TORROVO-549920 format. One record per residue (C-alpha): residue in three letters; y, x, z. Coordinates in Angstrom, 1 decimal, m for minus. Example, Ala and Ser with C-alpha at 12.3 -4.5 7.8 and 13.67 -1.06 7.14 Angstrom:
BEGIN
("ALA"; (m4.5; 12.3; 7.8))
("SER"; (m1.1; 13.7; 7.1))
This chain:
BEGIN
("MET"; (0.2; m0.1; 0.1))
("LYS"; (3.4; 1.0; m0.6))
("ILE"; (6.0; 1.0; 1.9))
("THR"; (9.3; 3.1; 2.2))
("LEU"; (8.9; 5.7; 5.6))
("ASN"; (12.6; 7.2; 6.2))
("GLY"; (14.1; 6.3; 2.9))
("THR"; (12.1; 7.6; 0.8))
("PRO"; (8.4; 5.6; m1.1))
("THR"; (5.2; 6.3; 0.8))
("GLU"; (1.4; 5.3; m0.2))
("VAL"; (m0.3; 4.5; 2.7))
("ARG"; (m4.2; 3.2; 3.6))
("ALA"; (m3.7; 1.8; 6.6))
("GLU"; (m2.3; m1.3; 8.0))
("THR"; (m0.9; m1.1; 11.2))
("LEU"; (2.1; 0.7; 12.3))
("ALA"; (0.0; 2.6; 14.9))
("ALA"; (m3.2; 3.0; 12.3))
("VAL"; (0.2; 5.2; 9.7))
("LEU"; (1.3; 7.1; 12.3))
("ASP"; (m2.2; 8.7; 12.7))
("GLU"; (m2.5; 8.7; 9.2))
("LEU"; (0.8; 10.5; 8.2))
("GLY"; (0.1; 13.4; 10.9))
("TYR"; (2.5; 11.9; 13.8))
("GLY"; (m0.3; 11.0; 15.9))
("GLU"; (0.5; 11.0; 20.3))
("ALA"; (3.8; 12.8; 18.9))
("LYS"; (6.8; 10.9; 20.7))
("VAL"; (8.6; 9.1; 18.4))
("ALA"; (10.6; 5.8; 17.9))
("THR"; (9.9; 3.5; 15.6))
("ALA"; (11.7; 0.5; 13.7))
("VAL"; (10.1; m2.3; 10.9))
("ASN"; (12.4; m3.4; 8.6))
("GLU"; (15.4; m2.7; 11.1))
("ASN"; (13.9; m3.9; 14.4))
("PHE"; (12.5; m1.4; 16.8))
("VAL"; (8.9; m1.7; 17.5))
("PRO"; (8.0; m0.5; 21.4))
("ALA"; (5.0; 2.4; 21.4))
("ALA"; (3.2; m0.8; 22.8))
("ALA"; (3.0; m3.1; 20.1))
("ARG"; (2.6; m0.4; 17.2))
("GLY"; (m1.4; m1.2; 17.4))
("GLN"; (m0.6; m5.1; 16.8))
("THR"; (2.5; m4.2; 14.0))
("THR"; (0.9; m4.8; 11.1))
("LEU"; (2.4; m3.6; 8.1))
("SER"; (2.7; m5.4; 4.2))
("PRO"; (4.0; m3.7; 0.7))
("GLY"; (8.0; m3.3; 0.6))
("ASP"; (7.8; m2.5; 4.4))
("ARG"; (11.1; 0.1; 5.5))
("VAL"; (9.6; 2.0; 8.2))
("GLU"; (11.7; 4.5; 10.2))
("VAL"; (10.9; 6.7; 12.7))
("VAL"; (12.7; 8.8; 14.6))
("ALA"; (12.0; 11.9; 16.3))
("PRO"; (14.1; 13.0; 19.9))
("ARG"; (15.8; 16.2; 19.3))
("GLN"; (17.0; 18.6; 21.9))
("GLY"; (20.5; 19.9; 22.7))
("GLY"; (23.6; 20.0; 24.3))
């Protein structure tokens, strides 16, 4: 299925947000996620089903001062 990941068209096999994150190599990384501009908490990723054309944002925290 084709989704848009951080603004880039991306082909994925997985159907849930959690499985997509695993497929794309994020694994257990601490990231914030949104689907179609709606924040998805970590606890809800396994139940968040994606559809073709969905816009997924994955943001990793940055350290600095």
